[in-house]
BALOBA-1460 file (C-alpha; in Angstrom, 3 decimals):
// residues 196
<rec num="1" residu="x" x="15.133" y="-89.907" z="-5.246"/>
<rec num="2" residu="x" x="14.735" y="-86.398" z="-4.275"/>
<rec num="3" residu="x" x="16.249" y="-84.453" z="-7.388"/>
<rec num="4" residu="x" x="17.008" y="-81.280" z="-5.028"/>
<rec num="5" residu="x" x="19.573" y="-83.330" z="-3.122"/>
<rec num="6" residu="x" x="21.506" y="-84.587" z="-6.063"/>
<rec num="7" residu="x" x="24.851" y="-82.986" z="-6.736"/>
<rec num="8" residu="x" x="24.373" y="-83.550" z="-10.574"/>
<rec num="9" residu="x" x="21.313" y="-83.286" z="-12.687"/>
<rec num="10" residu="x" x="20.462" y="-85.144" z="-15.724"/>
<rec num="11" residu="x" x="20.379" y="-83.323" z="-19.127"/>
<rec num="12" residu="x" x="18.575" y="-84.897" z="-22.360"/>
<rec num="13" residu="x" x="19.177" y="-88.485" z="-23.045"/>
<rec num="14" residu="x" x="22.630" y="-89.014" z="-24.061"/>
<rec num="15" residu="x" x="24.042" y="-85.820" z="-22.256"/>
<rec num="16" residu="x" x="26.647" y="-86.043" z="-19.646"/>
<rec num="17" residu="x" x="25.297" y="-85.102" z="-16.180"/>
<rec num="18" residu="x" x="25.433" y="-81.405" z="-15.333"/>
<rec num="19" residu="x" x="27.057" y="-80.220" z="-12.239"/>
<rec num="20" residu="x" x="24.605" y="-78.331" z="-9.822"/>
<rec num="21" residu="x" x="24.843" y="-74.688" z="-9.650"/>
<rec num="22" residu="x" x="27.019" y="-73.302" z="-6.543"/>
<rec num="23" residu="x" x="27.150" y="-70.318" z="-4.288"/>
<rec num="24" residu="x" x="29.781" y="-68.166" z="-3.281"/>
<rec num="25" residu="x" x="29.514" y="-65.190" z="-1.018"/>
<rec num="26" residu="x" x="31.581" y="-61.709" z="-1.137"/>
<rec num="27" residu="x" x="31.341" y="-58.255" z="0.385"/>
<rec num="28" residu="x" x="32.620" y="-55.490" z="-1.682"/>
<rec num="29" residu="x" x="31.155" y="-52.064" z="-0.592"/>
<rec num="30" residu="x" x="27.767" y="-51.019" z="-1.963"/>
<rec num="31" residu="x" x="25.647" y="-54.528" z="-2.887"/>
<rec num="32" residu="x" x="23.957" y="-52.837" z="-5.710"/>
<rec num="33" residu="x" x="27.295" y="-52.195" z="-7.645"/>
<rec num="34" residu="x" x="28.864" y="-55.729" z="-6.850"/>
<rec num="35" residu="x" x="25.565" y="-57.352" z="-7.719"/>
<rec num="36" residu="x" x="25.409" y="-55.551" z="-11.022"/>
<rec num="37" residu="x" x="29.216" y="-56.628" z="-11.562"/>
<rec num="38" residu="x" x="28.718" y="-60.150" z="-11.017"/>
<rec num="39" residu="x" x="25.568" y="-60.256" z="-13.174"/>
<rec num="40" residu="x" x="27.576" y="-59.298" z="-16.034"/>
<rec num="41" residu="x" x="30.214" y="-62.259" z="-15.513"/>
<rec num="42" residu="x" x="29.617" y="-65.181" z="-18.169"/>
<rec num="43" residu="x" x="28.758" y="-68.238" z="-16.086"/>
<rec num="44" residu="x" x="26.817" y="-66.370" z="-13.263"/>
<rec num="45" residu="x" x="23.455" y="-67.406" z="-12.992"/>
<rec num="46" residu="x" x="22.294" y="-64.792" z="-10.493"/>
<rec num="47" residu="x" x="23.608" y="-62.403" z="-7.782"/>
<rec num="48" residu="x" x="21.625" y="-61.533" z="-4.686"/>
<rec num="49" residu="x" x="22.252" y="-58.620" z="-2.536"/>
<rec num="50" residu="x" x="22.126" y="-59.232" z="1.409"/>
<rec num="51" residu="x" x="23.765" y="-58.892" z="4.754"/>
<rec num="52" residu="x" x="26.422" y="-61.329" z="6.367"/>
<rec num="53" residu="x" x="29.045" y="-61.686" z="9.065"/>
<rec num="54" residu="x" x="27.009" y="-60.015" z="11.701"/>
<rec num="55" residu="x" x="25.436" y="-60.802" z="15.104"/>
<rec num="56" residu="x" x="21.902" y="-59.618" z="14.534"/>
<rec num="57" residu="x" x="19.350" y="-62.153" z="13.133"/>
<rec num="58" residu="x" x="17.028" y="-61.088" z="10.179"/>
<rec num="59" residu="x" x="18.635" y="-57.349" z="10.078"/>
<rec num="60" residu="x" x="16.809" y="-54.466" z="8.134"/>
<rec num="61" residu="x" x="18.743" y="-52.291" z="5.879"/>
<rec num="62" residu="x" x="18.219" y="-49.525" z="8.593"/>
<rec num="63" residu="x" x="20.106" y="-51.589" z="11.296"/>
<rec num="64" residu="x" x="22.797" y="-52.566" z="8.966"/>
<rec num="65" residu="x" x="23.439" y="-48.998" z="7.716"/>
<rec num="66" residu="x" x="23.792" y="-47.960" z="11.526"/>
<rec num="67" residu="x" x="26.960" y="-50.028" z="11.615"/>
<rec num="68" residu="x" x="25.893" y="-51.537" z="14.898"/>
<rec num="69" residu="x" x="25.109" y="-55.165" z="13.652"/>
<rec num="70" residu="x" x="28.366" y="-56.200" z="12.657"/>
<rec num="71" residu="x" x="27.093" y="-57.054" z="8.987"/>
<rec num="72" residu="x" x="28.606" y="-56.278" z="5.634"/>
<rec num="73" residu="x" x="26.673" y="-55.567" z="2.655"/>
<rec num="74" residu="x" x="27.096" y="-58.578" z="0.533"/>
<rec num="75" residu="x" x="26.386" y="-60.571" z="-2.399"/>
<rec num="76" residu="x" x="25.526" y="-64.166" z="-2.811"/>
<rec num="77" residu="x" x="26.494" y="-65.364" z="-6.337"/>
<rec num="78" residu="x" x="25.039" y="-68.505" z="-7.855"/>
<rec num="79" residu="x" x="27.045" y="-69.844" z="-10.861"/>
<rec num="80" residu="x" x="27.668" y="-72.737" z="-12.977"/>
<rec num="81" residu="x" x="30.800" y="-74.547" z="-12.157"/>
<rec num="82" residu="x" x="30.995" y="-76.149" z="-15.525"/>
<rec num="83" residu="x" x="31.502" y="-72.429" z="-17.096"/>
<rec num="84" residu="x" x="33.165" y="-70.738" z="-14.253"/>
<rec num="85" residu="x" x="35.683" y="-71.854" z="-11.501"/>
<rec num="86" residu="x" x="35.799" y="-70.395" z="-7.883"/>
<rec num="87" residu="x" x="39.094" y="-69.239" z="-8.814"/>
<rec num="88" residu="x" x="37.927" y="-67.329" z="-11.672"/>
<rec num="89" residu="x" x="35.148" y="-65.898" z="-9.326"/>
<rec num="90" residu="x" x="37.936" y="-64.683" z="-6.782"/>
<rec num="91" residu="x" x="40.014" y="-63.101" z="-9.680"/>
<rec num="92" residu="x" x="37.055" y="-61.211" z="-10.850"/>
<rec num="93" residu="x" x="36.208" y="-60.163" z="-7.306"/>
<rec num="94" residu="x" x="39.573" y="-58.582" z="-6.432"/>
<rec num="95" residu="x" x="39.237" y="-56.591" z="-9.696"/>
<rec num="96" residu="x" x="36.032" y="-55.082" z="-8.754"/>
<rec num="97" residu="x" x="36.927" y="-53.768" z="-5.365"/>
<rec num="98" residu="x" x="39.724" y="-51.543" z="-3.591"/>
<rec num="99" residu="x" x="41.386" y="-54.243" z="-1.193"/>
<rec num="100" residu="x" x="43.696" y="-51.857" z="0.205"/>
<rec num="101" residu="x" x="41.427" y="-49.965" z="2.642"/>
<rec num="102" residu="x" x="39.621" y="-51.029" z="5.743"/>
<rec num="103" residu="x" x="36.125" y="-50.574" z="6.336"/>
<rec num="104" residu="x" x="34.924" y="-48.684" z="3.508"/>
<rec num="105" residu="x" x="34.846" y="-48.704" z="-0.269"/>
<rec num="106" residu="x" x="34.848" y="-45.507" z="-2.172"/>
<rec num="107" residu="x" x="32.676" y="-43.131" z="-0.734"/>
<rec num="108" residu="x" x="30.849" y="-45.409" z="1.675"/>
<rec num="109" residu="x" x="32.580" y="-45.435" z="5.194"/>
<rec num="110" residu="x" x="31.642" y="-47.984" z="8.043"/>
<rec num="111" residu="x" x="32.272" y="-51.576" z="8.905"/>
<rec num="112" residu="x" x="29.263" y="-52.394" z="6.770"/>
<rec num="113" residu="x" x="31.135" y="-51.488" z="3.815"/>
<rec num="114" residu="x" x="34.192" y="-53.754" z="4.331"/>
<rec num="115" residu="x" x="35.412" y="-56.218" z="1.852"/>
<rec num="116" residu="x" x="35.243" y="-59.874" z="2.407"/>
<rec num="117" residu="x" x="35.379" y="-63.448" z="1.126"/>
<rec num="118" residu="x" x="33.076" y="-65.671" z="3.112"/>
<rec num="119" residu="x" x="34.253" y="-69.325" z="2.295"/>
<rec num="120" residu="x" x="32.032" y="-72.336" z="2.391"/>
<rec num="121" residu="x" x="34.524" y="-74.978" z="2.236"/>
<rec num="122" residu="x" x="38.025" y="-75.958" z="3.101"/>
<rec num="123" residu="x" x="38.783" y="-75.774" z="-0.636"/>
<rec num="124" residu="x" x="37.258" y="-72.287" z="-0.879"/>
<rec num="125" residu="x" x="39.394" y="-71.096" z="1.892"/>
<rec num="126" residu="x" x="42.620" y="-72.250" z="0.473"/>
<rec num="127" residu="x" x="41.921" y="-70.717" z="-2.862"/>
<rec num="128" residu="x" x="40.944" y="-67.451" z="-1.334"/>
<rec num="129" residu="x" x="44.059" y="-67.110" z="0.778"/>
<rec num="130" residu="x" x="46.182" y="-68.406" z="-2.245"/>
<rec num="131" residu="x" x="44.748" y="-65.621" z="-4.389"/>
<rec num="132" residu="x" x="45.183" y="-62.986" z="-1.702"/>
<rec num="133" residu="x" x="48.996" y="-64.174" z="-1.318"/>
<rec num="134" residu="x" x="49.645" y="-64.153" z="-5.025"/>
<rec num="135" residu="x" x="48.357" y="-60.428" z="-5.341"/>
<rec num="136" residu="x" x="50.543" y="-59.680" z="-2.433"/>
<rec num="137" residu="x" x="53.714" y="-61.323" z="-3.967"/>
<rec num="138" residu="x" x="53.071" y="-59.736" z="-7.378"/>
<rec num="139" residu="x" x="53.599" y="-56.206" z="-5.547"/>
<rec num="140" residu="x" x="50.879" y="-54.641" z="-7.241"/>
<rec num="141" residu="x" x="48.936" y="-53.911" z="-3.780"/>
<rec num="142" residu="x" x="50.718" y="-52.407" z="-0.810"/>
<rec num="143" residu="x" x="48.375" y="-54.381" z="1.620"/>
<rec num="144" residu="x" x="45.213" y="-56.392" z="1.671"/>
<rec num="145" residu="x" x="42.408" y="-55.302" z="4.369"/>
<rec num="146" residu="x" x="40.096" y="-58.086" z="2.654"/>
<rec num="147" residu="x" x="38.750" y="-60.448" z="5.359"/>
<rec num="148" residu="x" x="38.631" y="-63.950" z="4.478"/>
<rec num="149" residu="x" x="36.350" y="-65.788" z="6.932"/>
<rec num="150" residu="x" x="34.022" y="-68.823" z="7.177"/>
<rec num="151" residu="x" x="30.753" y="-68.176" z="5.929"/>
<rec num="152" residu="x" x="27.930" y="-67.400" z="8.536"/>
<rec num="153" residu="x" x="24.301" y="-66.568" z="8.020"/>
<rec num="154" residu="x" x="23.510" y="-64.720" z="4.715"/>
<rec num="155" residu="x" x="20.124" y="-62.732" z="4.952"/>
<rec num="156" residu="x" x="18.803" y="-61.623" z="1.684"/>
<rec num="157" residu="x" x="18.131" y="-57.610" z="1.359"/>
<rec num="158" residu="x" x="14.900" y="-56.160" z="1.122"/>
<rec num="159" residu="x" x="13.279" y="-56.452" z="-2.317"/>
<rec num="160" residu="x" x="13.833" y="-52.869" z="-3.398"/>
<rec num="161" residu="x" x="17.529" y="-53.582" z="-3.323"/>
<rec num="162" residu="x" x="17.602" y="-56.552" z="-5.579"/>
<rec num="163" residu="x" x="18.485" y="-55.709" z="-9.042"/>
<rec num="164" residu="x" x="18.416" y="-52.045" z="-8.156"/>
<rec num="165" residu="x" x="20.536" y="-51.219" z="-11.128"/>
<rec num="166" residu="x" x="18.004" y="-52.608" z="-13.540"/>
<rec num="167" residu="x" x="14.994" y="-51.114" z="-11.448"/>
<rec num="168" residu="x" x="16.507" y="-47.502" z="-11.027"/>
<rec num="169" residu="x" x="19.031" y="-47.138" z="-13.878"/>
<rec num="170" residu="x" x="19.409" y="-43.421" z="-13.511"/>
<rec num="171" residu="x" x="19.815" y="-43.278" z="-9.754"/>
<rec num="172" residu="x" x="22.209" y="-46.149" z="-9.766"/>
<rec num="173" residu="x" x="24.398" y="-44.623" z="-12.533"/>
<rec num="174" residu="x" x="24.387" y="-41.363" z="-10.657"/>
<rec num="175" residu="x" x="25.470" y="-43.102" z="-7.436"/>
<rec num="176" residu="x" x="28.139" y="-45.205" z="-9.050"/>
<rec num="177" residu="x" x="29.441" y="-42.186" z="-10.696"/>
<rec num="178" residu="x" x="29.364" y="-39.739" z="-7.649"/>
<rec num="179" residu="x" x="30.874" y="-42.393" z="-5.551"/>
<rec num="180" residu="x" x="34.080" y="-42.737" z="-7.609"/>
<rec num="181" residu="x" x="33.997" y="-46.560" z="-7.807"/>
<rec num="182" residu="x" x="34.895" y="-47.031" z="-11.347"/>
<rec num="183" residu="x" x="37.531" y="-44.539" z="-11.343"/>
<rec num="184" residu="x" x="39.383" y="-45.917" z="-8.366"/>
<rec num="185" residu="x" x="39.217" y="-49.470" z="-9.781"/>
<rec num="186" residu="x" x="40.784" y="-48.261" z="-12.842"/>
<rec num="187" residu="x" x="43.498" y="-46.517" z="-10.745"/>
<rec num="188" residu="x" x="44.307" y="-49.864" z="-9.058"/>
<rec num="189" residu="x" x="43.581" y="-52.680" z="-11.676"/>
<rec num="190" residu="x" x="43.676" y="-50.623" z="-15.224"/>
<rec num="191" residu="x" x="41.189" y="-50.311" z="-17.936"/>
<rec num="192" residu="x" x="38.024" y="-52.787" z="-16.997"/>
<rec num="193" residu="x" x="37.494" y="-56.146" z="-19.139"/>
<rec num="194" residu="x" x="35.431" y="-55.541" z="-22.102"/>
<rec num="195" residu="x" x="32.382" y="-57.630" z="-20.632"/>
<rec num="196" residu="x" x="31.984" y="-55.156" z="-17.799"/>
C-alpha cells in the first residue's frame, strides 16, 4: 500500500484515522499579505505564494508583474479538514480582501492583483458560489468582482517571495501599511478578528 495515495492516515494505536490535509487556492492581491493572513488562521498548516489562472507555463515574477501572462498572484493553502472546513476558509478569505473592485487590491492595480477563488471540486464550486451569494443577499457589499473559476496550474513563486513577511518583517510591514490594506479591510468588514 502506498501511504501517499491514502485519503486518511492512521494515528497512534486506537486513535481514529486522520483525514489527509487538503488544499485551497485563493487570489487576493499581494500574495505576501494573503499568505501572512492565512498562516495566522488555526487549522492552516501552510500557505504558499504563487501564480495561477494564466496562460504562460512556469512564469516568473517579472512576467506576471507585467500583466501579460494572465496570472493572478495567489496563495495555495494547505489545511487540516478536521480543524477547519472549506466554508470557514471562504469566510476568512472574504474578510481579508476587498471583493468590490476589479483587477486591483488596495494600492496594487492590474489583472495580476484580481481576487479569485479557484475551486478544485464541484463541492468547492457550490460552496464558493453560495458564500458569494450570501454576502450579496446580506446587502453589506454593493457588488462582488471576485472570480470563481475552476483551478488551473498553480506555479509556486520564487523562494524569496515565500514567507516574505517573516524574512523581511520591516519591509513587509511598511508595504502593508503604506498600501492601505488593513485600513480598507476595516472599512468594509469592521475590526479584524483577535487572532489576526
